[in-house]
C-alpha positions, 0 to 999 in steps of 0.5 A: 648748465644749471646754477642756484638763484643768486649764485654765479657758479654754474654746473653742467647737466649730463644726459638731459631730456626735455618733455612738453609738460611734467604734470606735477602739482604746484608747490605751496610752501611757507618756509617762514612758518615752518622755521617758527615750528622747528627751531633747528631750521630758524637760521636756514636761509630760505624763501617762501614759495606760495605757488610754484610749478616744478619745471625740472627733475634732476636724476641720479645721472647728476647726483653730484648736484644734490650731494649733501654738503651741510645739514640741519637735523632735529628730532626723528619726526621733524623735517631736515634741511640739507645744503647742496651745490644748488642751495638749501632744501627742506624736506620731510613730513608733518603728522598733522598734514595729510600727505598728497601722493603723486605717481609718475610713470616714465616708460622708455622704449627702444628697438632690441636687436637679435643679438640683444635677444640672444644675450637675454636668453643666454642670461636666463639660462645662466640664471637657471644654472645658478639654482644648482650649487656648483661644485667648488674644490675645497681649500687645501688643508695646508692653505687652510691651516696657514690662513688660520695662523695668519688671522690669529697671530697677526696684530698691529703693534703701533705702526707695524704688524707682528705675525707668526711663522706658518708652522706645519705642526703645532709641536715641532722638533729640530735636530742640532743644527749648530755644527752645520751653521758653524761650518757654513759661517767659517766658509763665509768668513773665508770668502769675506777675507778675500774681499775686504770691501765686501767684508766691511759692507756685511759687518756694517749691515749686521750693525745696522740690523741691530740698530733698526731692530731687525736682529739682536744678540742672543741673551743668556735668558734666551739660551737657558729658557728655550728648549733645544728642540725648538731652536734652529740656526740659519746659515747666512750668505751674501748675494750681489745683484749684477744689475745693481753693482755695490748692492749686497743683500743678506740672505738666510739659507732656510733650506739647509738641512740636518738629517733631512730636516730644514726650517723650510721643511717645517714651514708652510708656503701659505696661500698664493696672494701675489698679483699676476705680473700680466695684470699689473702690467696691463693696469700700468699701461692704461693711463698716460701718467705712469709712476711707481716705486718699491718698498724698502726691505719689505720682509724686514718690516714684519715683526715675528712673534716671540714664540717663533724667533728662536727658530731664526738664530744665525751666527756671524763673527766671533767673540773674545773667546773665539766662539761664534756670536749668535744673533736672533732675527726679530723680523721675517727673513729672505729665504724662508718659504713663508715670508712672501705670504706673510708680507702680502697678507700684512700689506693687504690687511693694512690697506683694508683698514684704510679702504673707507678713508682712501678707497682708490689708494687701498685698491691700488695697494692690493691690486697694483703691487707686484711683490714689493714693487708698485706700478700705477697709471692715471690720467693727470699729474694731479691724480698721480700726486694724490694717489702716490701720497695716499699710497705712501701714507697707508704704507707708512701706517704698516711700517712700509716705506715706499721709495725710489719713485720713478715716473714719465713725468718730471713734474710728478717726481718734483712734487712728491720730493723725488729726484729725477729718475732716469734709470730703467725699471726691470720687471722680474718674476724672481723677486726673491732671488738675484737670478739673471735672465737672458731676456727681461722686459724693461720700462724706460721712463724717459722714452715711456716705452717698453724694451728688452735687456739681454743678459750680461752673464759671461756664460750666456754671452759666450754662447750667444757670441758663438764662442761655445757650441750649443748643447741641448742643456744650453738651449733649454736654459736660454728658453727658461731664462726669458721673461716676456710675460706679455708676449711682446716678443712671441714671434722670436721666442716661439722659434726657440721653443720649436727648436727645443721640441725638435731636439727632444724629438730627436733624442739629443743628449743633454750635454752633446752638441746639437745636430747640424740642422738644429745648429743652423736654426740656433744660429738664426735664432741668435741673429734674431736675438741680436735685433731685440735691442732695437724693439720698443713698444709704447707703454701707454696704449694710446699715448697721452690721451686721457680716458675721457678722450678715448671712444669706441674702444674695441678688442681684436684677437687674431689666431692662426696655426701651422704644423709646428705651432699655434698662437694668438695676439690681441690689439686695442682699437679706439678713436682718440680725438677723431683718429684711429689708434691701435695698440698691442696688448699681449700674445700667446703661442704654443708648440704643436703636440708631439703627436701629430694632429691635423691642421684643422684641429690645430686651428681649433686649438688656436681659436680656443687660445684666442678666446681665453686670451680675450677673457684674460684681457677683460679681467686684467683691465678696468676699462669698458670695451664696446666690441670684441672681434675674433679673426681667423683664416680657417673656414672649417673652424668658422663652420664648426663654431656655427654647427651643433657641437654634438655632431662632432667628435669629442676633441672638436665638440668639447672645444667648440663648447668652450669657445661658445662659452667664452665668446659670442658667435657673431663676433667671429670673422674671417681674415685672409692669411696674408693680413693675419698677424698671428701667422708670425707666431706659428712657423719659422718664416721670414725674420719677424719685423719688430720695428715700431711701425711694423704690423706686429706693433701697430696692428694690421693696416685694415684696422685703421680703416673704417669698418666698411673697409675690413675683410669681408667674406660670407661665412662658410655653411654650418655642419661641415663633414670634417670630424663628424662623429662616427655612429657605429652600431654593433650587432652580434649575429650568430648563424646556425648550421643548416643541416637540411634546407627546408626549401627543397621539401614540399611535405612536412613528413618528408622533411621530418624523415630526412632530418631523422636520417641526418640525425641517425648519420650523426649518431652513427659517426659517434658510435663508430668512434666508440667502437659500437655497431652502427644502426642502418636502414634497408640498404641499396645495392651500392650501400651494401657494397660499402658495408661489406668493405667496412670492418665494423659490425652493423645492425639493421634498425628502422627509424624509431619514434623518438628519432622522429620527435628529435628531428621535429624538435631540431627543425623547430629550434632551427626556425627560431634561431633563423627568425628570433636571433636577438631574442634568443641571445638575450634569453641566453645571457639572462640564463648565464647571469642567473647561473653565475649569481646562483 
């Protein structure tokens, strides 16, 4: 502890060290004389220090102690006085005095481990690679244009923002959409006539829109002055959310077309500025105090500039003459493809304008909003109250009203003036629609836990209850209508994905009943779904523990594969107040490819998926993770990771390189299959145990032991022969026809004469075919008889000199072909190339 002389307030010192002697010179300061020379220091309460030896150095670890609270500043060349928590300090230089420089060098040494040396070398190579500018994909033309429109048309108007629509082209031409809008309006009127309460609700909303400045009745000037080619009429519709009875939302069908042209076809979607839902959920789980709210009518707080409003006309009701009443939207609408981008851009722009004044709140607005919902968590109620009020204040300066606050803390809700909220919070990926999901993640603030809600839609219930027989279309709709962004229920959802793959492989018709084997799997999956209602997962990773109570935080990733699927799951492990605690973070699983591949390759795919999952966990959290462990039961994969990837086939080599890029070799460990929780993600085994005390929710039992009790096994040797690259050398061998075996002759002259006779024989065969007389030598008695039997003529002619030369040349060529086949091949190819190029 440290305190200023004469003060009772004490302050703690962090990361302190003691030394025998500082070896600093004595300080001789007459502050009274200094105050006489500089008038701005006259009222500073200070004392003289005639001969004082410095005994303590306060470094940046305790920066808060000497942070300036008040200052006295004179002219640029004069000393200044600063008041901190430890009192007043006067420092500076005087020109007339010679300054004395004292240099103090402190060196701290510690042993460096092999892994630290490895990381240093790795960083050095990464620095070398940064010298080469990496290729970055250029921004798409459409996104670049949309960003330019956002930056040039968006401006603050009081406490709100005005922006422009993201047009594809500067000049636009719309066909006449009035008749189409009239037909759609008449259809809406017929629908409202059947439900008087709904009609009254819609009529009141139209009145409220005009009062709030969201829309206005079109004026005569607008009708006359606006070119018809820039006018578009939006059909209006009403949507009722089955989860929110009584809430009616007005939406505008910007996809309605005339002659293939619609409003959305003329608009750009804009760059994706939406924060991924998994990132929002991860941040929501870090602190013990959770809270959130939603922005009221977010899109309608964005004013649309005057030049673009006439493309947002709509009709509702009729005037005294029976003609439809035309309105113009003055704000962004539900249904326009660019509205989400406009809303996110304005929200973030407004937050950035307050980031110096409220840095943490500005970051929360940019990174912890999912569409119009805000989810956050902190350590204490005081932090939550301050954060909530700052976020609410910043939003109010952009025209946004943050409401419907929910929290697991009653005190927080009372302090921010919100009623006690015990309603469940549904996380939805389809914020712009009212699409109902079969399975959706829900946060229960009272229990402070995540659970899952099943659909109430009649069509879904009829199939789930077995009233209707399942078809491939119904099965696929169930798969696509499940929201589990964190993979909390992957042991259940992967089974249906495998079922869909089986139906696809079998070629089942879309609307035909599935086969009996698949139907039995379907019934089993439905039984699993019925148990989903009992699943609960604590929202906070470590319950009510604050961030400073969590030590030795580790990340454990388990991976496994089978013939049908592969997957991975991640857990946190930490010491909280002396007790080991583990928490499920997220999981991922994929079905195996339709083309069958080996189990070792699938295990390698699972390892790659685990490495990517760990990177996602690191990017989605802002907490410090000390160690990372990767657990897998495939020895061949562990051997591949420790081997030279260039020795293996491309499938294996590329994925080993990916693993080593994302992870460290020393972080990989072997785990027995029986305790590998990722095994539940890979097959139709026993019905998964999703109980709150199961190993899936709490993590494997061995993680609660000390590291000495974890599974240990000597890693397999490197350079396994599995999937080795095949080194194949191709040689073109051309064997010449051997007419005469030179090994049977002892004299060159005899060999040449024999070769000449052979060539004479070949020549005679050609002459015989052409009907010419053959050339013969002096015949033996046997040869003479043969010649008599031959009908053709013959000429007696001894071997000529030219025939001997031809025989010698042939023998030489035959020797070259036998001993210089490669050289002759190259020469022949070069000759062919010259002939072609010539």
